[in-house]
C-alpha positions as a Markdown table, in Angstrom:
| # | Residue | x | y | z |
|---|---|---|---|---|
| 1 | Met | -0.1 | -0.1 | 0.1 |
| 2 | Ala | 1.4 | 3.6 | -0.8 |
| 3 | Ala | 2.1 | 5.8 | 2.1 |
| 4 | Pro | -0.4 | 8.0 | 3.1 |
| 5 | Trp | 0.1 | 11.9 | 2.0 |
| 6 | Glu | 0.0 | 13.1 | 5.4 |
| 7 | Asp | 1.7 | 16.1 | 4.6 |
| 8 | Ile | 0.1 | 17.7 | 1.4 |
| 9 | Thr | 1.9 | 20.1 | -0.4 |
| 10 | Glu | 1.2 | 22.8 | -2.7 |
| 11 | Glu | 3.1 | 20.9 | -5.3 |
| 12 | Leu | 1.4 | 17.4 | -4.8 |
| 13 | Ala | -2.0 | 19.3 | -4.5 |
| 14 | Arg | -1.5 | 20.7 | -7.6 |
| 15 | Thr | -1.5 | 17.8 | -9.5 |
| 16 | Leu | -5.8 | 17.2 | -8.3 |
| 17 | Tyr | -6.4 | 20.2 | -10.0 |
| 18 | Arg | -6.8 | 19.3 | -13.8 |
| 19 | Asp | -10.0 | 21.9 | -14.6 |
| 20 | Gly | -11.7 | 24.3 | -13.0 |
| 21 | Asp | -12.3 | 27.8 | -14.4 |
| 22 | Ser | -11.1 | 31.2 | -13.6 |
| 23 | Ala | -12.8 | 31.8 | -10.3 |
| 24 | His | -12.1 | 28.3 | -9.1 |
| 25 | Gly | -8.7 | 27.4 | -10.6 |
| 26 | Phe | -5.7 | 26.1 | -8.3 |
| 27 | Asp | -5.3 | 30.0 | -7.8 |
| 28 | His | -8.3 | 30.5 | -5.5 |
| 29 | Val | -6.9 | 27.4 | -3.9 |
| 30 | Val | -3.7 | 29.2 | -2.7 |
| 31 | Arg | -5.6 | 32.2 | -2.0 |
| 32 | Val | -8.0 | 30.2 | 0.6 |
| 33 | Thr | -5.0 | 28.2 | 1.8 |
| 34 | Arg | -3.1 | 31.7 | 2.8 |
| 35 | Leu | -6.3 | 32.9 | 4.6 |
| 36 | Ala | -7.1 | 29.5 | 6.3 |
| 37 | Glu | -3.6 | 29.7 | 8.0 |
| 38 | Arg | -3.8 | 33.2 | 9.1 |
| 39 | Ile | -7.0 | 32.5 | 10.0 |
| 40 | Ala | -5.9 | 29.6 | 12.2 |
| 41 | Arg | -2.9 | 31.2 | 13.4 |
| 42 | Ala | -4.9 | 33.8 | 14.7 |
| 43 | Glu | -7.6 | 32.0 | 16.5 |
| 44 | Gly | -5.3 | 29.3 | 17.7 |
| 45 | Ala | -6.7 | 26.6 | 15.2 |
| 46 | Asp | -4.5 | 23.4 | 14.4 |
| 47 | Leu | -2.8 | 24.5 | 11.2 |
| 48 | Arg | -1.8 | 21.0 | 9.6 |
| 49 | Ile | -5.6 | 19.9 | 9.7 |
| 50 | Val | -6.5 | 23.6 | 8.3 |
| 51 | Arg | -3.8 | 23.9 | 5.5 |
| 52 | Thr | -4.6 | 20.2 | 4.8 |
| 53 | Ala | -8.1 | 20.5 | 4.2 |
| 54 | Ala | -7.8 | 24.0 | 2.7 |
| 55 | Leu | -5.2 | 22.4 | -0.1 |
| 56 | Leu | -7.9 | 19.8 | -0.9 |
| 57 | His | -11.1 | 21.4 | 0.1 |
| 58 | Asp | -12.1 | 21.8 | -4.1 |
| 59 | Cys | -10.4 | 18.5 | -5.4 |
| 60 | Ala | -13.7 | 17.6 | -6.7 |
| 61 | Arg | -14.9 | 20.9 | -8.3 |
| 62 | Ser | -16.6 | 19.7 | -11.1 |
| 63 | Glu | -18.7 | 17.0 | -9.3 |
| 64 | Pro | -22.2 | 17.5 | -7.9 |
| 65 | Asp | -22.2 | 18.1 | -4.1 |
| 66 | His | -18.2 | 18.8 | -4.5 |
| 67 | His | -18.0 | 19.2 | -1.2 |
| 68 | Arg | -18.7 | 15.7 | -0.3 |
| 69 | Ala | -16.9 | 14.4 | -3.3 |
| 70 | Ala | -13.5 | 16.1 | -2.6 |
| 71 | Ala | -14.1 | 14.9 | 1.3 |
| 72 | Val | -14.2 | 11.0 | 0.1 |
| 73 | Arg | -10.9 | 11.9 | -2.1 |
| 74 | Ala | -9.4 | 13.6 | 0.6 |
| 75 | Arg | -10.4 | 10.3 | 2.6 |
| 76 | Arg | -8.8 | 7.8 | 0.5 |
| 77 | Leu | -5.7 | 10.3 | -0.3 |
| 78 | Leu | -5.3 | 10.4 | 3.9 |
| 79 | Ala | -5.8 | 6.3 | 4.5 |
| 80 | Gly | -3.2 | 5.1 | 6.7 |
| 81 | Ala | -2.4 | 8.6 | 8.6 |
| 82 | Asp | -4.2 | 9.2 | 11.9 |
| 83 | Pro | -7.7 | 8.5 | 12.2 |
| 84 | Ala | -8.4 | 11.7 | 14.2 |
| 85 | Phe | -6.4 | 14.0 | 11.7 |
| 86 | Val | -8.4 | 12.6 | 8.8 |
| 87 | Glu | -11.7 | 12.9 | 10.0 |
| 88 | Ala | -10.6 | 16.5 | 11.3 |
| 89 | Val | -9.4 | 17.4 | 7.6 |
| 90 | Val | -13.1 | 15.5 | 5.8 |
| 91 | His | -14.6 | 17.5 | 8.2 |
| 92 | Cys | -13.4 | 20.3 | 7.5 |
| 93 | Ile | -14.1 | 20.2 | 4.0 |
| 94 | Glu | -17.6 | 19.1 | 4.0 |
| 95 | Ala | -18.4 | 21.9 | 6.0 |
| 96 | His | -16.6 | 24.3 | 3.7 |
| 97 | Arg | -19.1 | 25.8 | 1.5 |
| 98 | Phe | -21.4 | 28.5 | 2.2 |
| 99 | Ser | -25.1 | 27.6 | 1.8 |
| 100 | Arg | -24.7 | 23.5 | 2.2 |
| 101 | Glu | -24.7 | 21.3 | 5.3 |
| 102 | Pro | -22.7 | 20.5 | 7.1 |
| 103 | Ala | -22.5 | 23.2 | 9.3 |
| 104 | Pro | -18.7 | 23.5 | 10.4 |
| 105 | Ala | -18.4 | 21.7 | 14.0 |
| 106 | Ser | -14.8 | 22.4 | 14.8 |
| 107 | Leu | -12.8 | 25.4 | 14.9 |
| 108 | Glu | -10.7 | 24.2 | 12.0 |
| 109 | Ala | -13.4 | 23.9 | 9.7 |
| 110 | Gln | -14.6 | 27.4 | 10.9 |
| 111 | Cys | -11.3 | 28.7 | 10.2 |
| 112 | Leu | -12.1 | 26.9 | 6.4 |
| 113 | Ala | -15.3 | 28.1 | 5.9 |
| 114 | Asp | -14.4 | 31.6 | 6.7 |
| 115 | Ala | -11.7 | 31.7 | 4.4 |
| 116 | Asp | -13.6 | 30.1 | 1.5 |
| 117 | Arg | -16.1 | 33.0 | 2.0 |
| 118 | Leu | -13.5 | 35.8 | 2.4 |
| 119 | Asp | -12.4 | 34.7 | -0.9 |
| 120 | Ala | -15.2 | 36.5 | -2.6 |
| 121 | Leu | -14.9 | 39.5 | -1.7 |
| 122 | Gly | -12.6 | 42.5 | -2.0 |
| 123 | Ala | -11.2 | 42.7 | -4.6 |
| 124 | Ile | -11.0 | 39.6 | -5.6 |
| 125 | Gly | -14.3 | 38.7 | -4.7 |
| 126 | Val | -15.2 | 41.6 | -8.0 |
| 127 | Ala | -12.8 | 40.0 | -10.1 |
| 128 | Arg | -14.2 | 36.4 | -10.0 |
| 129 | Ala | -17.7 | 38.2 | -10.1 |
| 130 | Phe | -16.8 | 39.8 | -13.9 |
| 131 | Ala | -14.4 | 36.6 | -14.5 |
| 132 | Phe | -17.6 | 34.0 | -14.1 |
| 133 | Ala | -19.6 | 37.1 | -16.5 |
| 134 | Gly | -17.2 | 36.6 | -18.7 |
| 135 | His | -16.9 | 33.1 | -19.1 |
| 136 | Arg | -20.9 | 32.8 | -19.3 |
| 137 | Gly | -20.9 | 35.7 | -21.8 |
| 138 | Thr | -23.1 | 37.5 | -19.7 |
| 139 | Ala | -23.6 | 41.7 | -19.7 |
| 140 | Leu | -21.2 | 43.2 | -17.6 |
| 141 | Trp | -24.0 | 46.0 | -16.4 |
| 142 | Thr | -27.8 | 46.5 | -17.2 |
| 143 | Ala | -29.0 | 48.8 | -14.5 |
| 144 | Pro | -28.4 | 50.7 | -11.5 |
| 145 | Leu | -28.1 | 48.6 | -7.8 |
| 146 | Thr | -31.9 | 50.3 | -7.0 |
| 147 | Val | -33.0 | 48.9 | -10.1 |
| 148 | Ile | -31.8 | 45.5 | -9.4 |
| 149 | Arg | -32.9 | 45.5 | -5.8 |
| 150 | Arg | -36.1 | 46.1 | -7.0 |
| 151 | Glu | -36.5 | 43.5 | -9.7 |
| 152 | Val | -34.6 | 40.6 | -7.4 |
| 153 | Gly | -37.0 | 40.9 | -4.5 |
| 154 | Ala | -36.5 | 39.7 | -1.0 |
| 155 | Asp | -35.7 | 35.9 | -2.2 |
| 156 | Arg | -31.9 | 37.0 | -3.2 |
| 157 | Glu | -31.0 | 32.9 | -3.3 |
| 158 | Gly | -34.3 | 32.2 | -4.9 |
| 159 | Tyr | -33.8 | 34.3 | -7.4 |
| 160 | Arg | -30.1 | 33.5 | -8.1 |
| 161 | His | -30.7 | 29.9 | -8.1 |
| 162 | Arg | -33.3 | 30.7 | -11.1 |
| 163 | Gln | -31.2 | 33.1 | -13.1 |
| 164 | Ala | -27.8 | 32.8 | -12.1 |
| 165 | Gly | -25.4 | 31.9 | -16.0 |
| 166 | Met | -28.9 | 33.4 | -17.6 |
| 167 | Pro | -27.7 | 36.5 | -20.5 |
| 168 | Gly | -28.8 | 39.1 | -18.2 |
| 169 | Tyr | -27.4 | 38.2 | -14.6 |
| 170 | Thr | -24.8 | 40.7 | -14.3 |
| 171 | Pro | -22.0 | 41.1 | -11.6 |
| 172 | Thr | -24.3 | 43.4 | -10.0 |
| 173 | His | -27.0 | 40.8 | -9.6 |
| 174 | Glu | -24.3 | 38.4 | -7.8 |
| 175 | Phe | -23.8 | 41.1 | -5.7 |
| 176 | Val | -27.1 | 42.1 | -4.2 |
| 177 | Cys | -27.8 | 38.3 | -4.5 |
| 178 | Lys | -25.2 | 36.5 | -2.5 |
| 179 | Leu | -21.5 | 38.9 | -2.3 |
| 180 | Glu | -23.2 | 41.7 | -0.2 |
| 181 | Arg | -24.2 | 39.5 | 2.6 |
| 182 | Leu | -21.2 | 36.8 | 2.9 |
| 183 | His | -20.0 | 39.5 | 5.5 |
| 184 | Glu | -22.5 | 38.3 | 7.7 |
| 185 | Gly | -22.1 | 35.2 | 9.7 |
| 186 | Leu | -18.3 | 34.3 | 9.6 |
| 187 | Tyr | -17.4 | 32.3 | 12.3 |
| 188 | Thr | -14.4 | 34.0 | 13.6 |
| 189 | Ala | -13.3 | 37.2 | 14.6 |
| 190 | Thr | -10.3 | 37.3 | 12.3 |
| 191 | Ala | -12.2 | 36.9 | 9.7 |
| 192 | Arg | -15.2 | 39.0 | 10.4 |
| 193 | Arg | -12.0 | 41.9 | 10.5 |
| 194 | Ile | -10.7 | 41.0 | 7.4 |
| 195 | Ala | -14.5 | 41.1 | 5.7 |
| 196 | Ala | -15.4 | 44.5 | 6.9 |
| 197 | Glu | -12.4 | 46.1 | 4.7 |
| 198 | Arg | -13.3 | 43.9 | 1.8 |
| 199 | His | -17.1 | 44.6 | 2.1 |
| 200 | Ala | -16.5 | 48.2 | 2.3 |
| 201 | Phe | -14.3 | 47.8 | -1.0 |
| 202 | Met | -17.4 | 46.0 | -2.8 |
| 203 | Val | -19.7 | 48.3 | -1.6 |
| 204 | Ala | -17.9 | 51.0 | -3.2 |
| 205 | Phe | -17.3 | 49.7 | -6.1 |
| 206 | Phe | -20.6 | 48.7 | -7.4 |
| 207 | Glu | -21.3 | 52.0 | -6.6 |
| 208 | Arg | -18.7 | 53.6 | -8.5 |
| 209 | Leu | -19.8 | 51.0 | -11.4 |
| 210 | Asp | -23.3 | 52.4 | -11.5 |
| 211 | Ala | -22.0 | 56.5 | -11.6 |
| 212 | Glu | -19.6 | 55.2 | -14.1 |
| 213 | Ala | -22.2 | 53.5 | -16.5 |
| 214 | Ala | -24.7 | 56.5 | -15.9 |
| 215 | Gly | -21.8 | 59.0 | -17.1 |
| 216 | Glu | -21.3 | 60.7 | -13.7 |
| 217 | Leu | -18.3 | 60.6 | -13.4 |
């Protein structure tokens, strides 16, 4: 039996990521790993668990319920390692998604979930939203925030589920439906501090986008 990959390096992890769009490529994994390590250090979490889970968290991105599929793959990769370590890593991966169960029950899982969410905020979050729009061939801007808020209505998640990927679903729609509330519900104090600045940047960007699109600036 091959020795377990108890210490997953970036080089080893990179070999697991063959697919992925510009918003979810291996650069996303590296950014999330850096953020997760930063949060883990500040919060006193187990850095080895957090780093291993972060490097593996999207390794089955192309599969349905990729968080669960990645957890299964991680369990295979880590076969033979300390069972408690394996279970801790697997839980982190299973619990990393914003709107899917299970919720993160350990500090290490909270660090990864927060890091993954933070990568959709700030300048990176803006860039990812526009990269997704370009990949889908959707419009970059169609209407100001006030109009889109009325269009989306109270059921933001339902609207996003129905419309994301459609030609009229712009980055501003993504901001209204998802990105502007990502800073809410973060688990760690460290992530909340990071998110505050990133959130403010995104709000300012989309307000500026409206002004430039209207010819006001």
